[in-house]
N, C-alpha and C positions, 0 to 999 in steps of 0.2 A: 807731333805732340801726342796724338791719340795712341800711337804705339807705346809710348812711355806709360800712359795711363793703364793700358792693358797689361804691361809688364809689372806694374806696381801691385796689381791684385794678387798674383801668385807669390810675389816676394812678401807682401804683408801677411798672407796666409801661412807662409813658411815660418816667418818670425813668430806669429801667434802660436803655431804648432810647437815650435821650439820652447817657447815660454811655458805653454801648458805641459809639455813633456817633462821639463825640469821641475815644475811644481808637483806633478803627479808622482815623480820618482824621489821626492824629498824624503829625508830621514824622519820617521814618525815614532821614535822610541819613547818620547814623552807621553804620548797618548796611550801606549800599551801599558806603561807602568801604572798610570792612573786607573785604567780599566782593570788590571789585575788586582790592584789594591781594593777596588770596589767589589770585585768578585769574591775576594777573600773575606771582606766584611759581610757579604751576603751569606757565604757558607757558614761563618761563625754564628750569625744570627739564626740561621736555620737549625744548626746544631743545638743552640740554646733552646729554641722553640721545641725541638723534638724531645730533649731531656726533660723539660718542664711539663710537656703534654703527657709523656709516658708515666711520670710519677704521680700526676694528678688524676689520671683516668682510672687508676686501679681502685680508688675509693668508691667509684660509682657503680 
């Protein structure tokens, strides 16, 4: 019975490794789309800030 217990440890580790590997290799396209949209909003905000700052600083 002790031999079966020692055999169960590497089998459980192999199952855990297979589950983690399938989770790590999953398709993550949804997150990339959201990040790219956020980056595009950031760029648009920075462009608006640059254009308003350059027109307002000439008067000073």
